[in-house]
Each structure stands twice: as structure tokens, then as C-alpha cells.
C-alpha positions as CSV (number, residue, x, y, z in Angstrom):
1,X,9.8,21.9,-16.5
2,X,6.7,21.3,-18.6
3,X,6.7,17.5,-17.9
4,X,6.8,18.2,-14.2
5,X,3.8,20.5,-14.4
6,X,2.0,17.9,-16.3
7,X,2.7,15.3,-13.6
8,X,1.4,17.8,-11.0
9,X,-1.8,18.4,-12.8
10,X,-2.3,14.6,-13.5
11,X,-1.6,13.8,-9.8
12,X,-4.1,16.3,-8.5
13,X,-6.8,15.3,-10.9
14,X,-6.3,11.6,-10.2
15,X,-6.4,12.1,-6.4
16,X,-9.5,14.2,-6.8
17,X,-11.3,11.6,-8.9
18,X,-10.3,8.9,-6.4
19,X,-11.6,11.0,-3.5
20,X,-15.1,10.9,-4.9
21,X,-15.0,7.4,-6.2
22,X,-16.9,4.6,-4.5
23,X,-15.3,1.5,-3.1
24,X,-16.3,-1.7,-1.3
25,X,-14.0,-1.0,1.7
26,X,-12.7,2.6,1.7
27,X,-10.0,3.4,4.3
28,X,-8.0,6.3,5.5
29,X,-4.4,6.0,6.4
30,X,-1.8,8.2,8.2
31,X,2.0,7.4,8.6
32,X,5.0,8.9,10.1
33,X,8.4,8.0,8.7
34,X,12.2,8.3,8.7
35,X,13.7,9.2,5.3
36,X,17.3,8.6,4.4
37,X,19.2,9.1,1.1
38,X,20.8,5.7,0.2
39,X,20.8,3.0,-2.5
40,X,17.3,1.7,-3.4
41,X,16.2,-1.3,-1.3
42,X,19.7,-2.4,-0.4
43,X,20.0,0.8,1.7
44,X,17.0,-0.1,3.9
45,X,19.1,-0.8,7.1
46,X,20.3,2.8,7.2
47,X,16.8,4.1,8.1
48,X,17.3,2.4,11.5
49,X,20.7,3.6,12.5
50,X,21.5,6.6,10.3
51,X,20.1,10.1,10.6
52,X,16.6,11.0,11.4
53,X,14.7,12.9,8.7
54,X,10.9,13.0,9.6
55,X,8.1,12.6,7.2
56,X,4.3,12.6,7.4
57,X,1.8,11.1,4.8
58,X,-1.9,10.8,4.7
59,X,-3.7,8.5,2.2
60,X,-7.1,7.3,1.0
61,X,-7.4,3.6,0.1
62,X,-9.8,1.8,-2.2
63,X,-10.2,-1.9,-2.7
64,X,-10.5,-2.8,-6.4
65,X,-11.7,-6.4,-6.3
66,X,-14.0,-8.6,-4.2
67,X,-11.5,-11.4,-3.3
68,X,-10.7,-11.9,0.3
69,X,-7.3,-13.6,0.0
70,X,-5.7,-11.9,-2.9
71,X,-6.6,-8.2,-3.0
72,X,-5.7,-5.2,-5.1
73,X,-5.9,-1.7,-3.8
74,X,-5.3,1.8,-5.2
75,X,-3.8,4.3,-2.8
76,X,-3.9,8.1,-3.2
77,X,-1.1,9.8,-1.1
78,X,-0.3,13.3,0.0
79,X,2.5,14.3,2.3
80,X,6.1,15.4,2.7
81,X,9.4,15.1,4.6
82,X,12.2,17.2,5.9
83,X,15.8,16.1,5.0
84,X,18.4,18.2,6.8
85,X,21.0,19.8,4.5
86,X,19.3,18.6,1.4
87,X,15.6,19.5,1.0
88,X,12.1,19.8,2.3
89,X,9.7,18.1,-0.1
90,X,6.0,17.8,-0.7
91,X,4.7,14.8,-2.7
92,X,1.5,13.8,-4.3
93,X,1.3,10.3,-5.8
94,X,-0.8,7.3,-6.4
95,X,0.1,3.6,-6.2
96,X,-1.4,0.2,-6.8
97,X,-0.8,-2.5,-4.2
98,X,-1.2,-6.2,-4.0
99,X,-2.3,-7.5,-0.6
100,X,-2.1,-11.2,0.5
101,X,-4.3,-11.9,3.5
102,X,-2.8,-14.6,5.7
103,X,-5.6,-14.5,8.3
104,X,-8.1,-12.1,9.8
105,X,-5.4,-10.1,11.4
106,X,-2.2,-10.3,9.4
107,X,-1.7,-9.0,5.8
108,X,1.4,-8.5,3.7
109,X,1.5,-6.2,0.7
110,X,3.7,-4.6,-2.0
111,X,3.1,-1.9,-4.5
112,X,4.3,0.5,-7.2
113,X,3.4,4.1,-7.8
114,X,4.4,7.5,-9.1
115,X,3.4,11.1,-9.2
116,X,4.7,14.6,-8.4
117,X,7.3,16.0,-5.9
118,X,8.1,19.6,-5.2
119,X,11.5,20.1,-3.6
120,X,12.6,23.1,-1.5
121,X,16.4,23.0,-1.2
122,X,18.0,23.6,2.2
123,X,21.2,25.1,0.9
124,X,21.8,28.2,-1.3
125,X,21.2,27.6,-5.0
126,X,22.9,29.7,-7.7
127,X,21.8,29.9,-11.3
128,X,23.7,31.4,-14.3
129,X,21.7,34.2,-15.9
130,X,21.9,35.6,-19.4
131,X,24.6,38.0,-18.5
132,X,26.9,35.2,-17.4
133,X,26.5,36.0,-13.7
134,X,25.3,33.7,-11.0
135,X,22.1,34.7,-9.2
136,X,20.8,33.4,-5.9
137,X,17.5,31.4,-6.4
138,X,14.6,31.8,-4.0
139,X,14.1,28.8,-1.6
140,X,10.4,29.6,-1.5
141,X,9.7,28.7,-5.2
142,X,11.3,25.3,-5.1
143,X,11.6,22.9,-8.0
144,X,9.0,20.5,-9.5
145,X,10.1,16.9,-10.0
146,X,8.8,13.5,-11.0
147,X,8.4,10.8,-8.3
148,X,8.6,7.0,-8.5
149,X,7.8,4.7,-5.6
150,X,8.1,1.1,-4.5
151,X,7.0,-0.3,-1.2
152,X,6.7,-3.5,0.8
153,X,5.0,-3.9,4.2
154,X,2.5,-5.5,6.4
155,X,-0.6,-4.7,8.5
156,X,-2.1,-6.1,11.7
157,X,-5.8,-5.7,12.5
158,X,-6.5,-4.6,16.1
159,X,-9.7,-6.7,16.3
160,X,-9.1,-10.4,16.2
161,X,-12.2,-11.4,14.2
162,X,-12.6,-8.3,12.1
163,X,-10.2,-8.0,9.1
164,X,-11.7,-4.6,8.3
165,X,-11.0,-3.0,11.6
166,X,-8.3,-0.5,12.4
167,X,-4.9,-1.7,11.4
168,X,-1.3,-1.0,12.4
169,X,0.9,-0.4,9.3
170,X,4.7,-1.1,8.9
171,X,6.2,-0.2,5.6
172,X,9.6,0.0,3.8
173,X,9.5,2.4,0.9
174,X,11.9,3.5,-1.9
175,X,11.4,6.8,-3.6
176,X,13.2,8.1,-6.7
177,X,12.9,11.7,-7.6
178,X,14.3,13.7,-10.5
179,X,15.7,15.5,-12.3
180,X,17.6,16.4,-9.1
181,X,21.1,17.7,-10.1
182,X,21.7,17.6,-13.8
183,X,24.9,15.8,-14.9
184,X,25.7,14.9,-11.3
185,X,22.8,13.2,-9.5
186,X,20.0,13.1,-12.1
187,X,17.8,10.8,-10.0
188,X,17.9,10.9,-6.2
189,X,17.0,7.7,-4.4
190,X,15.5,7.8,-0.9
191,X,14.5,5.0,1.5
192,X,11.9,5.3,4.1
193,X,10.6,3.4,7.1
194,X,7.0,4.2,8.0
195,X,4.7,3.4,10.9
196,X,1.0,4.3,10.9
197,X,-2.7,3.4,11.1
198,X,-5.2,2.3,8.5
199,X,-8.7,3.3,9.5
200,X,-12.0,1.9,7.9
201,X,-14.4,4.5,6.6
202,X,-18.1,3.9,6.7
203,X,-20.1,4.9,3.7
204,X,-23.8,5.1,3.2
205,X,-23.7,2.3,0.6
206,X,-22.2,-0.1,3.1
207,X,-24.6,0.9,5.9
208,X,-27.7,0.0,3.9
């Protein structure tokens, strides 16, 4: 589990560094989502008609370049989700996104990221001890895992002539976590549909 602990430490450190970093257009985001276990990307339709497994994420967004049409952003995320019968999970991760701005209101984007996930299994977990007997594992402790993420989406600014105003977010995401179940499901894919808001943050530097 050493590699998982390393990812946890790196994720926390990176999010902390980003939280105090300066940006041209810092923003804060919050999304609610439905999360369904299915094949990456091709399983997207299932998030609309399959089970409902709620999730909540908050993020801080930083713009990396000065261009208005082709933008690059880095996103620090913290959140989690509840998946009935499988797990409740907490995730910390960062991603880099490319944004293409069509006009002052509509933007499309895609991104890649990775970080740390801690899974608390819903069912009973047994582990073989040194005496050759199975012991029940505590659900409170959970299991650390590595997280990978891909997303596509779009945003719509609420003010017609202000591209930096509050925006509505729509996203399709694919997460892959592991190791999940060794020799059976080593990497667990999960698709997510998220709806939320991206809110501009005023900073002293921009107000001067």
C-alpha cells in the first residue's frame, strides 16, 4: 500500500500548493453527479437510465495562459460518492483541462487527471490471517487506491457579455480506480454525469 500512501501525500501537497497559488482568473466550482460502474466512455448512456449513485465534488480552478480562445486550466478537486452495494469513496485529485471558447457564453473542454481515492466497501470483507483463518475487516478503515480521470464537458456563462461570470457546468467523466479486487477486477471503471456551477473568485491582484 506504500504507493497509495505516496499518492495521498502528493495529492494533498499539490492541492495545498495550488490553493495558495496566484492565477489570472481563479474560480471555484461545485458539482453533483450520478456515478455508475460501466465500461469507460462507451458506458456513458447508463448514467441516464441506470441506477442512481450520488456524488458531490468541489474544486478550485486556475487559468494557466493568457489566451482567450484556447485556454489551459489546472483543477484541484476534492469530493466523493456513494455507490450502493459496492463502496463509498473519497477522492482527491488534480487535472489539466483544455478549454475552447466559442463565444462569450459557450465553452467546451476536455481534460486528464489523477490522484488518490479512499474506498469504504459496503459489503463485508474477509481477509486471511497468519493462522489460515478469515477475519472480518473493519469498514471504517477502508482501502487506499490510485485514481485516474478523463472528462469532457461544456460551460455556459449566465451573463451574455461577460465570459468570466458564473457558469453552468455539464460534464461526462470517467474514473478508473485500483487496485480494486486483485486477480478479479484489478481496475474498476466508473462513469459519471455531473451538473454544477463555476463561480469567479475576486482577488486583490485583479481588483487593483
